[in-house]
PDBQT receptor file of N, H, CA, C and O in Angstrom, charges set to zero:
ATOM      1  N   MET A   1     -44.723 -44.980  -0.110  1.00  0.00    +0.000 N 
ATOM      2  CA  MET A   1     -44.201 -46.013  -0.609  1.00  0.00    +0.000 C 
ATOM      3  C   MET A   1     -43.975 -47.260   0.232  1.00  0.00    +0.000 C 
ATOM      4  O   MET A   1     -43.089 -47.434   1.069  1.00  0.00    +0.000 OA
ATOM      5  N   PRO A   2     -44.740 -47.926  -0.067  1.00  0.00    +0.000 N 
ATOM      6  CA  PRO A   2     -44.990 -49.780   0.834  1.00  0.00    +0.000 C 
ATOM      7  C   PRO A   2     -43.401 -50.545   0.727  1.00  0.00    +0.000 C 
ATOM      8  O   PRO A   2     -42.499 -50.350  -0.088  1.00  0.00    +0.000 OA
ATOM      9  N   GLU A   3     -43.476 -51.434   1.841  1.00  0.00    +0.000 N 
ATOM     10  H   GLU A   3     -44.209 -51.592   2.503  1.00  0.00    +0.000 HD
ATOM     11  CA  GLU A   3     -41.859 -51.552   1.953  1.00  0.00    +0.000 C 
ATOM     12  C   GLU A   3     -41.420 -53.095   0.755  1.00  0.00    +0.000 C 
ATOM     13  O   GLU A   3     -42.234 -53.736   0.090  1.00  0.00    +0.000 OA
ATOM     14  N   VAL A   4     -40.560 -53.218   0.799  1.00  0.00    +0.000 N 
ATOM     15  H   VAL A   4     -39.899 -52.698   1.339  1.00  0.00    +0.000 HD
ATOM     16  CA  VAL A   4     -40.491 -54.266   0.014  1.00  0.00    +0.000 C 
ATOM     17  C   VAL A   4     -39.434 -55.463   1.017  1.00  0.00    +0.000 C 
ATOM     18  O   VAL A   4     -38.611 -55.241   1.905  1.00  0.00    +0.000 OA
ATOM     19  N   SER A   5     -39.858 -56.597   0.467  1.00  0.00    +0.000 N 
ATOM     20  H   SER A   5     -40.527 -56.778  -0.254  1.00  0.00    +0.000 HD
ATOM     21  CA  SER A   5     -39.136 -57.782   1.494  1.00  0.00    +0.000 C 
ATOM     22  C   SER A   5     -37.547 -57.813   1.407  1.00  0.00    +0.000 C 
ATOM     23  O   SER A   5     -36.919 -58.457   2.248  1.00  0.00    +0.000 OA
ATOM     24  N   GLN A   6     -36.872 -57.090   0.350  1.00  0.00    +0.000 N 
ATOM     25  H   GLN A   6     -37.383 -56.568  -0.333  1.00  0.00    +0.000 HD
ATOM     26  CA  GLN A   6     -35.561 -57.584  -0.082  1.00  0.00    +0.000 C 
ATOM     27  C   GLN A   6     -35.219 -56.479  -0.861  1.00  0.00    +0.000 C 
ATOM     28  O   GLN A   6     -36.015 -56.285  -1.781  1.00  0.00    +0.000 OA
ATOM     29  N   VAL A   7     -33.996 -55.444  -0.765  1.00  0.00    +0.000 N 
ATOM     30  H   VAL A   7     -33.350 -55.602  -0.018  1.00  0.00    +0.000 HD
ATOM     31  CA  VAL A   7     -33.759 -54.519  -1.823  1.00  0.00    +0.000 C 
ATOM     32  C   VAL A   7     -32.185 -55.537  -2.482  1.00  0.00    +0.000 C 
ATOM     33  O   VAL A   7     -31.228 -56.030  -1.886  1.00  0.00    +0.000 OA
ATOM     34  N   SER A   8     -32.442 -55.505  -3.441  1.00  0.00    +0.000 N 
ATOM     35  H   SER A   8     -33.220 -55.105  -3.926  1.00  0.00    +0.000 HD
ATOM     36  CA  SER A   8     -31.094 -56.545  -4.016  1.00  0.00    +0.000 C 
ATOM     37  C   SER A   8     -29.574 -55.395  -4.673  1.00  0.00    +0.000 C 
ATOM     38  O   SER A   8     -28.442 -55.786  -4.961  1.00  0.00    +0.000 OA
ATOM     39  N   PHE A   9     -30.056 -54.138  -4.727  1.00  0.00    +0.000 N 
ATOM     40  H   PHE A   9     -30.975 -53.821  -4.493  1.00  0.00    +0.000 HD
ATOM     41  CA  PHE A   9     -29.682 -53.185  -5.243  1.00  0.00    +0.000 C 
ATOM     42  C   PHE A   9     -29.480 -51.762  -4.719  1.00  0.00    +0.000 C 
ATOM     43  O   PHE A   9     -30.517 -51.120  -4.885  1.00  0.00    +0.000 OA
ATOM     44  N   THR A  10     -28.567 -51.087  -4.179  1.00  0.00    +0.000 N 
ATOM     45  H   THR A  10     -27.725 -51.609  -4.044  1.00  0.00    +0.000 HD
ATOM     46  CA  THR A  10     -28.562 -49.722  -4.101  1.00  0.00    +0.000 C 
ATOM     47  C   THR A  10     -27.422 -48.796  -4.464  1.00  0.00    +0.000 C 
ATOM     48  O   THR A  10     -26.248 -49.002  -4.159  1.00  0.00    +0.000 OA
ATOM     49  N   SER A  11     -27.812 -47.906  -5.045  1.00  0.00    +0.000 N 
ATOM     50  H   SER A  11     -28.766 -47.739  -5.293  1.00  0.00    +0.000 HD
ATOM     51  CA  SER A  11     -26.717 -46.914  -5.531  1.00  0.00    +0.000 C 
ATOM     52  C   SER A  11     -26.094 -46.546  -4.764  1.00  0.00    +0.000 C 
ATOM     53  O   SER A  11     -24.994 -46.186  -5.182  1.00  0.00    +0.000 OA
ATOM     54  N   ARG A  12     -26.308 -46.394  -3.332  1.00  0.00    +0.000 N 
ATOM     55  H   ARG A  12     -27.202 -46.686  -2.993  1.00  0.00    +0.000 HD
ATOM     56  CA  ARG A  12     -25.596 -45.797  -2.260  1.00  0.00    +0.000 C 
ATOM     57  C   ARG A  12     -24.612 -46.783  -2.439  1.00  0.00    +0.000 C 
ATOM     58  O   ARG A  12     -23.459 -46.370  -2.557  1.00  0.00    +0.000 OA
ATOM     59  N   CYS A  13     -24.755 -47.671  -2.473  1.00  0.00    +0.000 N 
ATOM     60  H   CYS A  13     -25.692 -48.007  -2.377  1.00  0.00    +0.000 HD
ATOM     61  CA  CYS A  13     -23.908 -48.883  -1.789  1.00  0.00    +0.000 C 
ATOM     62  C   CYS A  13     -22.580 -49.541  -2.869  1.00  0.00    +0.000 C 
ATOM     63  O   CYS A  13     -21.391 -49.759  -2.639  1.00  0.00    +0.000 OA
ATOM     64  N   ALA A  14     -23.598 -49.752  -4.353  1.00  0.00    +0.000 N 
ATOM     65  H   ALA A  14     -24.564 -49.574  -4.539  1.00  0.00    +0.000 HD
ATOM     66  CA  ALA A  14     -22.248 -49.282  -5.272  1.00  0.00    +0.000 C 
ATOM     67  C   ALA A  14     -21.872 -48.208  -5.414  1.00  0.00    +0.000 C 
ATOM     68  O   ALA A  14     -20.970 -48.437  -6.221  1.00  0.00    +0.000 OA
ATOM     69  N   ALA A  15     -21.852 -47.260  -5.274  1.00  0.00    +0.000 N 
ATOM     70  H   ALA A  15     -22.584 -47.074  -4.619  1.00  0.00    +0.000 HD
ATOM     71  CA  ALA A  15     -21.370 -46.268  -5.131  1.00  0.00    +0.000 C 
ATOM     72  C   ALA A  15     -20.281 -46.181  -4.182  1.00  0.00    +0.000 C 
ATOM     73  O   ALA A  15     -19.242 -45.528  -4.284  1.00  0.00    +0.000 OA
ATOM     74  N   GLY A  16     -20.562 -46.727  -3.502  1.00  0.00    +0.000 N 
ATOM     75  H   GLY A  16     -21.406 -47.258  -3.419  1.00  0.00    +0.000 HD
ATOM     76  CA  GLY A  16     -19.419 -46.831  -2.233  1.00  0.00    +0.000 C 
ATOM     77  C   GLY A  16     -18.326 -47.965  -2.337  1.00  0.00    +0.000 C 
ATOM     78  O   GLY A  16     -17.396 -48.011  -1.533  1.00  0.00    +0.000 OA
ATOM     79  N   THR A  17     -18.455 -48.750  -3.219  1.00  0.00    +0.000 N 
ATOM     80  H   THR A  17     -19.211 -48.713  -3.872  1.00  0.00    +0.000 HD
ATOM     81  CA  THR A  17     -17.264 -49.865  -3.534  1.00  0.00    +0.000 C 
ATOM     82  C   THR A  17     -16.853 -49.342  -5.186  1.00  0.00    +0.000 C 
ATOM     83  O   THR A  17     -16.066 -49.958  -5.905  1.00  0.00    +0.000 OA
ATOM     84  N   GLY A  18     -17.437 -48.323  -5.503  1.00  0.00    +0.000 N 
ATOM     85  H   GLY A  18     -18.076 -47.823  -4.920  1.00  0.00    +0.000 HD
ATOM     86  CA  GLY A  18     -16.646 -47.576  -6.816  1.00  0.00    +0.000 C 
ATOM     87  C   GLY A  18     -17.000 -48.606  -8.077  1.00  0.00    +0.000 C 
ATOM     88  O   GLY A  18     -16.253 -49.109  -8.916  1.00  0.00    +0.000 OA
ATOM     89  N   GLN A  19     -18.884 -48.753  -7.811  1.00  0.00    +0.000 N 
ATOM     90  H   GLN A  19     -19.491 -48.345  -7.130  1.00  0.00    +0.000 HD
ATOM     91  CA  GLN A  19     -19.217 -49.349  -9.047  1.00  0.00    +0.000 C 
ATOM     92  C   GLN A  19     -19.803 -48.660  -9.824  1.00  0.00    +0.000 C 
ATOM     93  O   GLN A  19     -20.572 -47.834  -9.332  1.00  0.00    +0.000 OA
ATOM     94  N   GLU A  20     -19.661 -48.732 -11.501  1.00  0.00    +0.000 N 
ATOM     95  H   GLU A  20     -19.036 -49.403 -11.900  1.00  0.00    +0.000 HD
ATOM     96  CA  GLU A  20     -20.330 -47.380 -12.272  1.00  0.00    +0.000 C 
ATOM     97  C   GLU A  20     -21.742 -48.125 -12.020  1.00  0.00    +0.000 C 
ATOM     98  O   GLU A  20     -22.069 -49.312 -12.003  1.00  0.00    +0.000 OA
ATOM     99  N   ILE A  21     -22.631 -46.562 -11.778  1.00  0.00    +0.000 N 
ATOM    100  H   ILE A  21     -22.366 -45.598 -11.792  1.00  0.00    +0.000 HD
ATOM    101  CA  ILE A  21     -23.904 -47.064 -11.820  1.00  0.00    +0.000 C 
ATOM    102  C   ILE A  21     -24.561 -46.466 -13.076  1.00  0.00    +0.000 C 
ATOM    103  O   ILE A  21     -24.403 -45.258 -13.252  1.00  0.00    +0.000 OA
ATOM    104  N   THR A  22     -25.330 -47.220 -14.034  1.00  0.00    +0.000 N 
ATOM    105  H   THR A  22     -25.458 -48.201 -13.891  1.00  0.00    +0.000 HD
ATOM    106  CA  THR A  22     -25.771 -46.720 -15.406  1.00  0.00    +0.000 C 
ATOM    107  C   THR A  22     -27.588 -47.367 -15.145  1.00  0.00    +0.000 C 
ATOM    108  O   THR A  22     -27.965 -48.426 -14.642  1.00  0.00    +0.000 OA
ATOM    109  N   CYS A  23     -28.225 -46.441 -15.613  1.00  0.00    +0.000 N 
ATOM    110  H   CYS A  23     -27.918 -45.581 -16.021  1.00  0.00    +0.000 HD
ATOM    111  CA  CYS A  23     -29.872 -47.160 -15.711  1.00  0.00    +0.000 C 
ATOM    112  C   CYS A  23     -30.277 -46.210 -16.978  1.00  0.00    +0.000 C 
ATOM    113  O   CYS A  23     -30.239 -45.000 -17.199  1.00  0.00    +0.000 OA
ATOM    114  N   VAL A  24     -30.682 -47.369 -17.691  1.00  0.00    +0.000 N 
ATOM    115  H   VAL A  24     -30.712 -48.352 -17.512  1.00  0.00    +0.000 HD
ATOM    116  CA  VAL A  24     -31.421 -47.695 -18.942  1.00  0.00    +0.000 C 
ATOM    117  C   VAL A  24     -32.873 -47.523 -19.317  1.00  0.00    +0.000 C 
ATOM    118  O   VAL A  24     -33.401 -48.628 -19.440  1.00  0.00    +0.000 OA
ATOM    119  N   THR A  25     -33.339 -46.959 -19.443  1.00  0.00    +0.000 N 
ATOM    120  H   THR A  25     -32.910 -46.062 -19.342  1.00  0.00    +0.000 HD
ATOM    121  CA  THR A  25     -34.953 -46.464 -20.003  1.00  0.00    +0.000 C 
ATOM    122  C   THR A  25     -35.031 -46.571 -21.395  1.00  0.00    +0.000 C 
ATOM    123  O   THR A  25     -34.133 -46.730 -22.222  1.00  0.00    +0.000 OA
ATOM    124  N   GLU A  26     -36.437 -46.442 -21.549  1.00  0.00    +0.000 N 
ATOM    125  H   GLU A  26     -37.166 -46.313 -20.877  1.00  0.00    +0.000 HD
ATOM    126  CA  GLU A  26     -36.925 -46.364 -23.124  1.00  0.00    +0.000 C 
ATOM    127  C   GLU A  26     -36.438 -45.096 -24.115  1.00  0.00    +0.000 C 
ATOM    128  O   GLU A  26     -36.214 -45.055 -25.325  1.00  0.00    +0.000 OA
ATOM    129  N   ARG A  27     -36.367 -43.918 -22.885  1.00  0.00    +0.000 N 
ATOM    130  H   ARG A  27     -36.550 -43.952 -21.903  1.00  0.00    +0.000 HD
ATOM    131  CA  ARG A  27     -36.175 -42.773 -23.712  1.00  0.00    +0.000 C 
ATOM    132  C   ARG A  27     -34.894 -42.341 -23.026  1.00  0.00    +0.000 C 
ATOM    133  O   ARG A  27     -34.576 -41.223 -23.431  1.00  0.00    +0.000 OA
ATOM    134  N   CYS A  28     -34.121 -42.785 -22.211  1.00  0.00    +0.000 N 
ATOM    135  H   CYS A  28     -34.380 -43.693 -21.883  1.00  0.00    +0.000 HD
ATOM    136  CA  CYS A  28     -32.877 -42.090 -21.950  1.00  0.00    +0.000 C 
ATOM    137  C   CYS A  28     -31.923 -43.144 -21.087  1.00  0.00    +0.000 C 
ATOM    138  O   CYS A  28     -32.280 -44.242 -20.660  1.00  0.00    +0.000 OA
ATOM    139  N   VAL A  29     -30.470 -42.453 -20.926  1.00  0.00    +0.000 N 
ATOM    140  H   VAL A  29     -30.180 -41.561 -21.273  1.00  0.00    +0.000 HD
ATOM    141  CA  VAL A  29     -29.579 -43.345 -19.929  1.00  0.00    +0.000 C 
ATOM    142  C   VAL A  29     -29.306 -42.326 -19.309  1.00  0.00    +0.000 C 
ATOM    143  O   VAL A  29     -29.007 -41.238 -19.800  1.00  0.00    +0.000 OA
ATOM    144  N   LEU A  30     -29.408 -42.663 -17.941  1.00  0.00    +0.000 N 
ATOM    145  H   LEU A  30     -29.652 -43.547 -17.542  1.00  0.00    +0.000 HD
ATOM    146  CA  LEU A  30     -28.975 -41.745 -16.889  1.00  0.00    +0.000 C 
ATOM    147  C   LEU A  30     -27.355 -42.564 -16.136  1.00  0.00    +0.000 C 
ATOM    148  O   LEU A  30     -27.108 -43.770 -16.153  1.00  0.00    +0.000 OA
ATOM    149  N   ARG A  31     -26.616 -41.637 -15.634  1.00  0.00    +0.000 N 
ATOM    150  H   ARG A  31     -26.816 -40.657 -15.620  1.00  0.00    +0.000 HD
ATOM    151  CA  ARG A  31     -25.661 -42.381 -14.958  1.00  0.00    +0.000 C 
ATOM    152  C   ARG A  31     -25.326 -41.412 -13.649  1.00  0.00    +0.000 C 
ATOM    153  O   ARG A  31     -25.634 -40.220 -13.645  1.00  0.00    +0.000 OA
ATOM    154  N   VAL A  32     -24.631 -42.093 -12.496  1.00  0.00    +0.000 N 
ATOM    155  H   VAL A  32     -24.380 -43.061 -12.499  1.00  0.00    +0.000 HD
ATOM    156  CA  VAL A  32     -24.646 -41.462 -11.439  1.00  0.00    +0.000 C 
ATOM    157  C   VAL A  32     -22.935 -41.037 -11.564  1.00  0.00    +0.000 C 
ATOM    158  O   VAL A  32     -22.082 -41.918 -11.456  1.00  0.00    +0.000 OA
ATOM    159  N   LEU A  33     -22.583 -39.664 -11.788  1.00  0.00    +0.000 N 
ATOM    160  H   LEU A  33     -23.276 -38.948 -11.876  1.00  0.00    +0.000 HD
ATOM    161  CA  LEU A  33     -21.810 -38.825 -11.826  1.00  0.00    +0.000 C 
ATOM    162  C   LEU A  33     -21.416 -37.964 -10.935  1.00  0.00    +0.000 C 
ATOM    163  O   LEU A  33     -22.156 -37.051 -10.569  1.00  0.00    +0.000 OA
ATOM    164  N   ASP A  34     -19.853 -38.185 -10.332  1.00  0.00    +0.000 N 
ATOM    165  H   ASP A  34     -19.252 -38.927 -10.630  1.00  0.00    +0.000 HD
ATOM    166  CA  ASP A  34     -19.557 -37.133  -9.062  1.00  0.00    +0.000 C 
ATOM    167  C   ASP A  34     -20.850 -37.201  -8.104  1.00  0.00    +0.000 C 
ATOM    168  O   ASP A  34     -21.206 -36.238  -7.425  1.00  0.00    +0.000 OA
ATOM    169  N   GLY A  35     -21.430 -38.283  -8.119  1.00  0.00    +0.000 N 
ATOM    170  H   GLY A  35     -21.141 -39.065  -8.670  1.00  0.00    +0.000 HD
ATOM    171  CA  GLY A  35     -22.846 -37.961  -6.529  1.00  0.00    +0.000 C 
ATOM    172  C   GLY A  35     -23.821 -37.608  -7.350  1.00  0.00    +0.000 C 
ATOM    173  O   GLY A  35     -24.760 -37.342  -6.600  1.00  0.00    +0.000 OA
ATOM    174  N   LYS A  36     -24.226 -37.414  -8.666  1.00  0.00    +0.000 N 
ATOM    175  H   LYS A  36     -23.463 -37.629  -9.275  1.00  0.00    +0.000 HD
ATOM    176  CA  LYS A  36     -25.236 -37.023  -9.618  1.00  0.00    +0.000 C 
ATOM    177  C   LYS A  36     -25.590 -37.605 -10.309  1.00  0.00    +0.000 C 
ATOM    178  O   LYS A  36     -24.795 -38.143 -11.079  1.00  0.00    +0.000 OA
ATOM    179  N   LEU A  37     -27.249 -37.873 -10.457  1.00  0.00    +0.000 N 
ATOM    180  H   LEU A  37     -27.895 -37.435  -9.832  1.00  0.00    +0.000 HD
ATOM    181  CA  LEU A  37     -27.723 -38.218 -11.432  1.00  0.00    +0.000 C 
ATOM    182  C   LEU A  37     -27.988 -37.618 -12.534  1.00  0.00    +0.000 C 
ATOM    183  O   LEU A  37     -28.831 -36.725 -12.619  1.00  0.00    +0.000 OA
ATOM    184  N   LYS A  38     -27.044 -38.200 -13.840  1.00  0.00    +0.000 N 
ATOM    185  H   LYS A  38     -26.359 -38.925 -13.771  1.00  0.00    +0.000 HD
ATOM    186  CA  LYS A  38     -26.880 -37.219 -15.117  1.00  0.00    +0.000 C 
ATOM    187  C   LYS A  38     -27.940 -37.863 -16.077  1.00  0.00    +0.000 C 
ATOM    188  O   LYS A  38     -28.438 -38.959 -15.820  1.00  0.00    +0.000 OA
ATOM    189  N   VAL A  39     -28.249 -37.173 -17.137  1.00  0.00    +0.000 N 
ATOM    190  H   VAL A  39     -27.844 -36.283 -17.346  1.00  0.00    +0.000 HD
ATOM    191  CA  VAL A  39     -28.887 -37.929 -18.044  1.00  0.00    +0.000 C 
ATOM    192  C   VAL A  39     -27.740 -37.509 -19.231  1.00  0.00    +0.000 C 
ATOM    193  O   VAL A  39     -27.515 -36.341 -19.548  1.00  0.00    +0.000 OA
ATOM    194  N   THR A  40     -26.984 -38.820 -19.887  1.00  0.00    +0.000 N 
ATOM    195  H   THR A  40     -27.166 -39.769 -19.629  1.00  0.00    +0.000 HD
ATOM    196  CA  THR A  40     -26.118 -39.053 -20.661  1.00  0.00    +0.000 C 
ATOM    197  C   THR A  40     -26.366 -39.207 -22.027  1.00  0.00    +0.000 C 
ATOM    198  O   THR A  40     -25.601 -38.848 -22.922  1.00  0.00    +0.000 OA
ATOM    199  N   GLU A  41     -27.862 -39.951 -22.224  1.00  0.00    +0.000 N 
ATOM    200  H   GLU A  41     -28.484 -40.242 -21.497  1.00  0.00    +0.000 HD
ATOM    201  CA  GLU A  41     -28.105 -40.351 -23.784  1.00  0.00    +0.000 C 
ATOM    202  C   GLU A  41     -29.864 -39.560 -23.553  1.00  0.00    +0.000 C 
ATOM    203  O   GLU A  41     -30.456 -39.251 -22.519  1.00  0.00    +0.000 OA
ATOM    204  N   ILE A  42     -30.268 -39.445 -25.012  1.00  0.00    +0.000 N 
ATOM    205  H   ILE A  42     -29.787 -39.696 -25.852  1.00  0.00    +0.000 HD
ATOM    206  CA  ILE A  42     -31.686 -39.311 -25.232  1.00  0.00    +0.000 C 
ATOM    207  C   ILE A  42     -32.071 -39.557 -26.278  1.00  0.00    +0.000 C 
ATOM    208  O   ILE A  42     -31.757 -39.050 -27.355  1.00  0.00    +0.000 OA
ATOM    209  N   ALA A  43     -32.888 -40.470 -26.016  1.00  0.00    +0.000 N 
ATOM    210  H   ALA A  43     -33.144 -40.882 -25.141  1.00  0.00    +0.000 HD
ATOM    211  CA  ALA A  43     -33.608 -41.159 -27.320  1.00  0.00    +0.000 C 
ATOM    212  C   ALA A  43     -33.859 -40.455 -28.797  1.00  0.00    +0.000 C 
ATOM    213  O   ALA A  43     -34.744 -39.649 -28.508  1.00  0.00    +0.000 OA
ATOM    214  N   GLN A  44     -33.690 -40.344 -29.719  1.00  0.00    +0.000 N 
ATOM    215  H   GLN A  44     -32.971 -40.998 -29.954  1.00  0.00    +0.000 HD
ATOM    216  CA  GLN A  44     -34.106 -39.409 -30.989  1.00  0.00    +0.000 C 
ATOM    217  C   GLN A  44     -35.715 -39.479 -30.828  1.00  0.00    +0.000 C 
ATOM    218  O   GLN A  44     -36.325 -40.482 -31.198  1.00  0.00    +0.000 OA
ATOM    219  N   GLY A  45     -36.233 -38.602 -30.379  1.00  0.00    +0.000 N 
ATOM    220  H   GLY A  45     -35.737 -37.786 -30.079  1.00  0.00    +0.000 HD
ATOM    221  CA  GLY A  45     -37.794 -37.534 -30.726  1.00  0.00    +0.000 C 
ATOM    222  C   GLY A  45     -38.202 -37.769 -29.417  1.00  0.00    +0.000 C 
ATOM    223  O   GLY A  45     -39.407 -37.964 -29.261  1.00  0.00    +0.000 OA
ATOM    224  N   SER A  46     -37.259 -37.804 -28.142  1.00  0.00    +0.000 N 
ATOM    225  H   SER A  46     -36.280 -37.645 -28.269  1.00  0.00    +0.000 HD
ATOM    226  CA  SER A  46     -37.469 -37.689 -26.889  1.00  0.00    +0.000 C 
ATOM    227  C   SER A  46     -36.987 -35.921 -26.433  1.00  0.00    +0.000 C 
ATOM    228  O   SER A  46     -36.132 -35.236 -26.995  1.00  0.00    +0.000 OA
ATOM    229  N   THR A  47     -37.634 -35.638 -25.560  1.00  0.00    +0.000 N 
ATOM    230  H   THR A  47     -38.329 -36.195 -25.103  1.00  0.00    +0.000 HD
ATOM    231  CA  THR A  47     -37.402 -34.161 -24.920  1.00  0.00    +0.000 C 
ATOM    232  C   THR A  47     -37.867 -34.245 -23.585  1.00  0.00    +0.000 C 
ATOM    233  O   THR A  47     -38.910 -34.809 -23.257  1.00  0.00    +0.000 OA
ATOM    234  N   PHE A  48     -36.969 -33.595 -22.713  1.00  0.00    +0.000 N 
ATOM    235  H   PHE A  48     -36.121 -33.137 -22.979  1.00  0.00    +0.000 HD
ATOM    236  CA  PHE A  48     -37.260 -33.405 -21.219  1.00  0.00    +0.000 C 
ATOM    237  C   PHE A  48     -37.376 -32.007 -21.061  1.00  0.00    +0.000 C 
ATOM    238  O   PHE A  48     -36.867 -31.095 -21.714  1.00  0.00    +0.000 OA
ATOM    239  N   SER A  49     -38.128 -31.990 -20.089  1.00  0.00    +0.000 N 
ATOM    240  H   SER A  49     -38.542 -32.731 -19.559  1.00  0.00    +0.000 HD
ATOM    241  CA  SER A  49     -38.624 -30.526 -19.653  1.00  0.00    +0.000 C 
ATOM    242  C   SER A  49     -38.853 -30.909 -18.271  1.00  0.00    +0.000 C 
ATOM    243  O   SER A  49     -39.574 -31.893 -18.110  1.00  0.00    +0.000 OA
ATOM    244  N   GLY A  50     -38.326 -30.256 -17.106  1.00  0.00    +0.000 N 
ATOM    245  H   GLY A  50     -37.740 -29.457 -17.237  1.00  0.00    +0.000 HD
ATOM    246  CA  GLY A  50     -38.835 -29.775 -15.793  1.00  0.00    +0.000 C 
ATOM    247  C   GLY A  50     -37.270 -30.296 -15.177  1.00  0.00    +0.000 C 
ATOM    248  O   GLY A  50     -36.146 -30.137 -15.652  1.00  0.00    +0.000 OA
ATOM    249  N   THR A  51     -37.731 -30.980 -13.916  1.00  0.00    +0.000 N 
ATOM    250  H   THR A  51     -38.644 -31.109 -13.530  1.00  0.00    +0.000 HD
ATOM    251  CA  THR A  51     -37.143 -31.650 -13.015  1.00  0.00    +0.000 C 
ATOM    252  C   THR A  51     -37.262 -33.347 -12.345  1.00  0.00    +0.000 C 
ATOM    253  O   THR A  51     -38.245 -34.067 -12.171  1.00  0.00    +0.000 OA
ATOM    254  N   PHE A  52     -36.202 -33.503 -12.155  1.00  0.00    +0.000 N 
ATOM    255  H   PHE A  52     -35.403 -32.918 -12.297  1.00  0.00    +0.000 HD
ATOM    256  CA  PHE A  52     -36.418 -35.121 -12.038  1.00  0.00    +0.000 C 
ATOM    257  C   PHE A  52     -36.162 -35.226 -10.438  1.00  0.00    +0.000 C 
ATOM    258  O   PHE A  52     -35.285 -34.545  -9.906  1.00  0.00    +0.000 OA
ATOM    259  N   HIS A  53     -36.945 -36.080  -9.738  1.00  0.00    +0.000 N 
ATOM    260  H   HIS A  53     -37.658 -36.633 -10.170  1.00  0.00    +0.000 HD
ATOM    261  CA  HIS A  53     -36.573 -36.344  -8.399  1.00  0.00    +0.000 C 
ATOM    262  C   HIS A  53     -36.661 -37.829  -8.282  1.00  0.00    +0.000 C 
ATOM    263  O   HIS A  53     -37.299 -38.808  -8.668  1.00  0.00    +0.000 OA
ATOM    264  N   VAL A  54     -35.514 -37.391  -7.421  1.00  0.00    +0.000 N 
ATOM    265  H   VAL A  54     -34.996 -36.595  -7.108  1.00  0.00    +0.000 HD
ATOM    266  CA  VAL A  54     -34.580 -38.614  -6.906  1.00  0.00    +0.000 C 
ATOM    267  C   VAL A  54     -34.650 -39.011  -5.654  1.00  0.00    +0.000 C 
ATOM    268  O   VAL A  54     -34.474 -38.158  -4.784  1.00  0.00    +0.000 OA
ATOM    269  N   ARG A  55     -34.890 -40.228  -5.315  1.00  0.00    +0.000 N 
ATOM    270  H   ARG A  55     -35.033 -40.921  -6.021  1.00  0.00    +0.000 HD
ATOM    271  CA  ARG A  55     -34.760 -40.448  -3.299  1.00  0.00    +0.000 C 
ATOM    272  C   ARG A  55     -33.696 -41.080  -3.039  1.00  0.00    +0.000 C 
ATOM    273  O   ARG A  55     -33.399 -41.335  -1.872  1.00  0.00    +0.000 OA
TER     274      ARG A  55
């Protein structure tokens, strides 16, 4: 993965300050709960199978 010049958000830093972390995509809503990434909503017609890979 190429390096970037600036990181403006990291979930690790946000979690350390008690902020809620939510990621909204066209297919689902993901939240960090209890230190784990969890799918909380799935768009109608979307299906999920397999494994999420999180870095």
